C-alpha positions as CSV (number, residue, x, y, z in Angstrom):
1,M,129.6,108.0,101.2
2,G,133.1,108.5,102.6
3,R,136.4,107.1,101.4
4,F,138.0,104.1,103.0
5,S,141.4,102.5,102.4
6,G,141.9,99.4,100.3
7,S,144.5,96.8,101.4
8,S,146.3,96.4,98.1
9,K,147.0,98.1,94.8
10,R,144.0,96.2,93.3
11,A,140.8,96.8,95.2
12,R,139.2,93.5,96.0
13,V,135.4,93.5,95.9
14,V,133.2,90.5,96.8
15,F,129.6,90.6,95.7
16,Y,127.1,88.5,97.7
17,V,124.1,87.9,95.5
18,S,120.7,86.3,96.4
19,G,119.8,83.3,94.3
20,H,116.1,84.1,94.6
21,G,115.1,84.5,90.9
22,Y,117.4,86.1,88.4
23,G,116.8,89.8,89.1
24,H,119.3,90.2,91.9
25,A,122.0,88.5,89.8
26,T,121.3,90.4,86.6
27,R,121.5,93.8,88.2
28,M,124.7,93.0,90.1
29,R,126.1,91.9,86.8
30,A,125.3,95.4,85.5
31,L,127.1,97.0,88.5
32,A,130.1,94.7,88.2
33,A,130.4,95.6,84.5
34,A,130.2,99.3,85.1
35,M,132.9,99.1,87.8
36,K,135.2,97.1,85.6
37,T,134.7,99.4,82.6
38,R,135.7,102.4,84.8
39,A,138.6,100.8,86.8
40,G,139.6,97.7,84.9
41,D,142.9,96.4,86.1
42,L,142.6,98.3,89.4
43,L,139.8,95.8,90.5
44,D,139.6,92.2,91.6
45,L,135.9,91.3,91.5
46,H,134.4,88.0,92.8
47,V,130.7,86.9,93.1
48,R,129.5,84.7,95.9
49,T,126.0,83.3,95.1
50,Q,123.7,80.4,94.7
51,A,122.4,81.8,91.4
52,P,123.7,80.2,88.1
53,H,127.2,81.5,87.4
54,W,126.4,81.9,83.7
55,I,124.3,85.0,84.5
56,F,127.5,86.7,85.4
57,T,129.9,85.2,83.0
58,E,127.8,85.4,79.8
59,R,129.0,89.1,79.5
60,D,132.4,88.7,81.2
61,R,134.1,85.3,81.2
62,D,136.9,86.7,83.4
63,L,134.5,87.4,86.3
64,T,135.0,84.7,89.0
65,C,132.2,83.1,91.0
66,S,131.9,80.7,93.8
67,T,128.8,78.9,95.3
68,A,127.8,79.0,98.9
69,V,124.6,78.9,100.9
70,I,124.2,82.5,101.8
71,D,120.4,83.1,102.0
72,V,117.0,81.5,101.6
73,G,114.6,84.0,100.1
74,V,111.1,82.6,99.5
75,L,110.7,79.2,98.0
76,Q,108.5,79.0,94.9
77,P,107.3,76.0,92.9
78,N,106.8,78.4,89.9
79,G,106.9,82.0,89.0
80,L,103.5,82.9,90.5
81,D,103.1,80.7,93.7
82,L,104.8,80.6,97.1
83,D,105.5,77.6,99.3
84,L,105.5,79.3,102.7
85,P,105.7,76.1,104.9
86,S,108.8,75.0,103.0
87,T,110.1,78.6,103.2
88,L,109.7,78.6,107.0
89,Q,111.5,75.3,107.3
90,A,114.4,76.5,105.1
91,H,114.8,79.7,107.2
92,Q,114.8,77.8,110.5
93,A,117.5,75.4,109.2
94,F,119.5,78.4,107.9
95,L,119.4,80.1,111.3
96,T,120.5,76.9,113.0
97,D,123.8,77.2,111.2
98,W,123.9,81.1,111.3
99,N,127.0,81.5,113.5
100,S,129.1,79.0,111.7
101,A,128.0,80.5,108.3
102,V,129.1,84.0,109.5
103,E,132.5,82.6,110.6
104,R,132.8,80.7,107.3
105,E,132.2,83.8,105.2
106,A,134.3,86.0,107.4
107,R,137.2,83.6,106.8
108,F,136.4,83.6,103.1
109,L,136.6,87.4,103.0
110,E,139.9,87.4,104.9
111,Q,141.4,84.8,102.6
112,R,140.5,86.9,99.6
113,G,141.8,90.1,101.2
114,A,138.5,91.8,100.5
115,D,138.3,95.6,100.7
116,L,134.6,95.9,100.1
117,V,131.5,93.7,100.3
118,V,128.5,94.5,98.1
119,G,125.3,92.7,99.1
120,D,122.1,92.2,97.1
121,I,120.6,91.3,99.6
122,P,121.7,88.4,101.8
123,A,121.8,89.5,105.4
124,L,124.7,87.0,106.0
125,A,126.9,89.2,103.9
126,F,126.8,92.1,106.2
127,A,127.3,90.0,109.4
128,A,130.3,88.3,107.8
129,A,131.8,91.6,106.6
130,A,131.4,93.1,110.1
131,R,133.1,90.0,111.6
132,A,136.0,90.3,109.1
133,G,136.3,94.1,109.6
134,V,135.4,94.8,105.9
135,H,133.4,97.8,104.7
136,S,130.0,96.7,103.3
137,V,127.2,98.3,101.2
138,A,123.8,97.0,100.3
139,V,122.2,97.5,96.9
140,A,118.5,96.6,96.7
141,N,114.8,97.6,96.4
142,F,113.8,95.4,99.4
143,S,115.4,93.5,102.3
144,W,114.4,90.0,103.5
145,D,113.3,91.1,106.9
146,W,110.7,93.4,105.3
147,I,109.5,90.7,102.9
148,L,109.1,88.2,105.8
149,E,107.5,90.5,108.3
150,P,103.9,89.9,107.1
151,Y,104.4,86.2,107.3
152,A,105.7,86.6,110.8
153,A,102.4,88.3,111.7
154,D,100.6,85.1,110.8
155,E,103.2,82.5,111.7
156,A,105.4,83.3,114.7
157,G,108.0,80.9,113.5
158,F,109.2,83.5,111.0
159,R,109.9,86.1,113.7
160,P,113.5,84.9,114.6
161,A,114.4,85.2,110.9
162,V,113.0,88.7,110.7
163,E,114.9,89.8,113.8
164,R,118.2,88.1,112.9
165,Y,118.2,89.6,109.4
166,A,117.4,93.1,110.6
167,E,120.3,92.9,113.1
168,A,122.7,91.9,110.2
169,Y,121.4,94.6,107.9
170,A,122.1,97.2,110.5
171,M,125.8,96.3,110.2
172,A,125.9,97.5,106.6
173,N,127.7,100.8,106.2
174,H,125.4,102.1,103.4
175,L,122.4,101.2,101.4
176,F,122.0,102.2,97.7
177,R,118.2,102.2,97.5
178,L,116.8,101.3,94.1
179,P,113.4,102.5,92.6
180,F,110.3,100.4,93.3
181,H,111.5,99.9,96.9
182,G,110.0,98.9,100.2
183,E,110.9,100.1,103.7
184,F,114.4,99.7,105.0
185,D,114.0,100.3,108.7
186,A,117.1,98.3,109.6
187,F,119.5,100.5,107.6
188,G,121.2,103.7,108.7
189,S,122.8,105.5,105.7
190,I,120.5,105.4,102.7
191,L,121.3,106.8,99.2
192,D,118.6,106.8,96.5
193,T,119.8,105.8,93.0
194,P,118.4,105.5,89.5
195,L,117.3,102.2,88.1
196,L,120.0,99.5,88.1
197,V,119.5,97.5,84.9
198,N,121.4,95.9,82.0
199,H,121.1,97.7,78.7
200,A,120.8,95.9,75.4
201,T,123.8,95.8,73.1
202,R,121.7,94.6,70.1
203,D,118.9,96.2,68.3
204,R,115.8,94.3,67.1
205,R,117.2,93.3,63.7
206,Q,120.5,92.1,65.2
207,S,118.7,90.1,67.9
208,L,116.4,88.4,65.4
209,H,119.3,87.5,63.2
210,A,121.2,86.0,66.2
211,L,118.0,83.9,67.0
212,G,117.6,82.9,63.4
213,L,114.1,84.5,63.3
214,P,112.5,86.5,60.5
215,D,111.1,90.0,61.1
216,D,107.8,89.1,59.5
217,G,105.8,92.0,60.9
218,R,104.1,90.0,63.6
219,P,104.3,91.4,67.2
220,L,107.0,89.5,69.1
221,V,106.0,88.4,72.6
222,L,108.6,87.2,75.2
223,V,107.1,84.9,77.8
224,S,109.4,85.2,80.8
225,F,109.1,84.4,84.5
226,G,112.5,85.4,85.9
227,G,114.0,81.9,86.1
228,F,111.1,80.2,87.9
229,G,109.0,79.1,84.9
230,A,105.3,79.0,84.4
231,K,103.2,77.3,81.8
232,P,99.6,77.7,80.9
233,D,97.3,74.7,80.8
234,R,95.7,75.7,77.5
235,G,92.1,75.0,78.0
236,P,89.4,74.9,75.4
237,Q,89.1,78.7,75.3
238,A,92.6,79.0,73.8
239,N,92.6,81.8,71.3
240,D,94.0,81.8,67.7
241,L,97.2,83.8,67.9
242,E,98.6,83.2,64.4
243,D,99.3,86.8,63.9
244,Y,101.7,86.9,67.0
245,R,105.1,85.3,67.4
246,F,106.3,84.0,70.8
247,L,109.6,83.4,72.5
248,G,109.7,81.3,75.7
249,F,112.0,79.4,78.1
250,S,109.8,76.3,78.0
251,D,108.2,74.2,75.3
252,P,105.1,75.8,73.7
253,P,101.8,75.3,75.5
254,E,99.7,72.5,74.1
255,G,97.4,73.7,71.3
256,L,99.0,77.1,70.8
257,A,98.0,78.3,67.4
258,S,101.1,80.5,66.7
259,A,104.8,80.4,66.1
260,W,106.8,79.7,69.2
261,T,110.6,79.6,69.7
262,T,111.8,77.8,72.7
263,L,114.9,79.4,74.3
264,S,117.6,77.7,76.3
265,H,118.9,78.6,79.7
266,P,121.2,80.5,79.1
267,S,119.5,81.9,76.0
268,P,121.5,82.5,72.8
269,I,121.5,86.3,73.6
270,P,121.2,88.1,77.0
271,H,117.7,88.6,78.4
272,E,117.9,92.4,78.0
273,D,118.6,92.0,74.2
274,L,115.4,89.8,74.1
275,V,113.4,92.4,75.9
276,N,114.7,95.1,73.5
277,A,113.8,93.0,70.5
278,C,110.2,92.2,71.6
279,D,107.1,94.2,71.5
280,V,105.6,92.7,74.6
281,I,106.8,90.8,77.7
282,L,104.2,88.4,79.2
283,G,105.2,87.3,82.7
284,K,105.4,88.0,86.4
285,P,106.4,91.4,87.7
286,G,109.9,90.9,89.1
287,Y,112.4,93.7,89.5
288,G,114.7,92.5,86.7
289,T,112.1,92.2,84.1
290,V,110.2,95.3,85.1
291,A,113.4,97.3,85.1
292,E,114.3,96.0,81.6
293,A,110.9,96.8,80.3
294,C,111.0,100.4,81.6
295,A,114.6,100.9,80.3
296,H,113.8,99.7,76.8
297,G,110.2,100.9,76.4
298,T,108.8,97.3,76.0
299,R,105.2,96.8,76.8
300,F,104.4,94.5,79.8
301,L,101.4,92.1,80.1
302,H,101.7,91.0,83.7
303,L,100.1,88.4,85.8
304,P,99.1,88.8,89.5
305,R,101.4,87.5,92.2
306,Q,99.8,87.0,95.6
307,N,101.3,87.3,99.1
308,F,104.7,88.8,98.1
309,R,105.3,92.3,99.6
310,E,107.3,93.7,96.7
311,I,104.6,93.4,94.1
312,P,102.6,96.6,94.8
313,A,105.7,98.7,94.4
314,L,106.6,97.0,91.1
315,E,103.0,97.3,89.8
316,A,103.0,101.0,90.7
317,G,106.3,101.4,88.8
318,L,104.8,99.6,85.7
319,A,101.7,101.9,85.8
320,R,103.9,105.0,85.9
321,Y,106.9,104.2,83.8
322,C,105.8,101.4,81.4
323,T,103.0,100.8,79.0
324,A,101.5,97.9,80.9
325,R,98.3,95.9,81.5
326,S,97.4,93.1,83.9
327,M,95.9,89.8,82.9
328,P,93.9,87.4,85.2
329,R,95.8,84.2,85.9
330,E,92.8,82.1,84.7
331,D,93.0,83.8,81.3
332,F,96.7,83.0,81.1
333,E,96.2,79.4,82.1
334,D,93.3,78.9,79.7
335,G,95.0,80.5,76.8
336,R,92.7,83.6,76.6
337,W,95.5,85.9,75.6
338,R,94.3,87.8,72.5
339,E,92.0,90.3,74.2
340,H,94.8,91.4,76.5
341,L,97.6,91.5,73.9
342,D,95.4,93.4,71.5
343,A,94.4,95.9,74.2
344,L,97.9,96.4,75.4
345,L,99.2,97.1,71.9
346,S,96.5,99.6,71.4
347,L,97.5,101.7,74.4
348,P,99.5,104.9,73.9
349,T,103.1,104.7,74.9
350,Q,103.9,105.7,78.5
351,Q,105.9,108.9,78.5
352,D,106.9,109.4,82.1
353,P,110.7,109.2,82.1
354,L,112.8,107.1,84.6
355,A,116.6,107.4,84.8
356,S,118.3,104.1,84.3
357,D,121.9,104.8,84.9
358,G,122.1,103.3,88.4
359,D,125.1,101.2,87.3
360,Q,127.1,104.3,86.6
361,V,126.0,106.2,89.7
362,I,126.7,103.3,92.1
363,A,129.9,102.3,90.4
364,G,131.2,105.9,90.6
365,A,130.4,106.2,94.3
366,L,132.0,102.8,95.1
367,L,135.2,103.4,93.1
368,E,135.5,106.9,94.6
369,A,135.2,105.4,98.1
370,L,137.8,102.7,97.2
371,G,140.2,105.3,95.9
372,T,140.1,103.8,92.4
373,G,137.7,106.2,90.8
374,T,138.9,108.4,87.9
375,E,136.2,110.9,88.2
376,N,133.7,112.2,90.8
377,P,130.6,110.0,91.1
378,P,127.3,111.3,89.6
379,P,125.0,113.0,92.2
380,M,122.6,110.9,94.1
381,A,119.2,111.8,95.6
382,D,118.8,112.6,99.3
383,A,118.0,109.7,101.5
384,D,114.4,110.5,102.2
385,E,113.4,111.1,98.6
386,N,111.1,108.4,97.2
387,C,111.6,106.8,93.8
């Protein structure tokens, strides 16, 4: 990645972050934090997103954010199901205003005096950066044209979105490709990086103290669905789970025979601290939660997600780098959890290592390119090496 000139003494970086789930936002928070730690007063960082701003500011209250409609993603009524008819309508409406949105965001970049755009992974970001004459880089494990392509094969109405987004992605100067990735045919320069993830700042004891929970020897299970939410129906087959303790972002399922602590959004401590404190994550396989599980050695009991192209890569990553097991959705919804939790905790710990310093690798490369780096960036893998 070559060097390019900033327009001021403080390099101005604008992050464009998808609001689809929390994974895009949390990993960009990690990257912003790494850049700020290295360069501090030499940087002016701003986040443009539809994701909740607290995701970014819970670790850095000085990080500024603004809200704008910058992408659609895939619409979901919960963490496991997709609403493809509504998704199609949303993309069609978004493309109707595409040109005006590009102009709006180009003006925004000009007004901020942006030197660099970092996109994860709204296609609009790269079209706007090109219109404004600003260098842009993508950071992602998938792009939306790749996600939507199978839907376009069945429903031609998705085809204009696939083509428009691919054209915009081709305008990016570079892509930092994360592990568990799909194909990125639209991009030219591709650099492979380690896992981009937030690392816990509390150990288990400190996290339990912050939550007001005892460490009573029971395995602690975090029920987490990446910001979408999902709740079992708790049928008559519900197991007795008294020797487990649960944390969740919704009220406890009806009839649950175990201790359950309901967490707020935002939670009292960051999600990565929760993951580090728990013995098991129970939830959907999304990049953010999978990455945190792999980075902290937390076991993962995951439910199936249908018709979303990213899932096989994430499940393959879990199988290789995490101690994990799948659970049928009907067992989750009917409360038949014990067999799966007991089996998961009996598995040997997965030993295959996975580097998780992507924040440092990418931050070093970007700061070097901006001319604000204080050291050479760590080496990155060749473009055609698979993670």
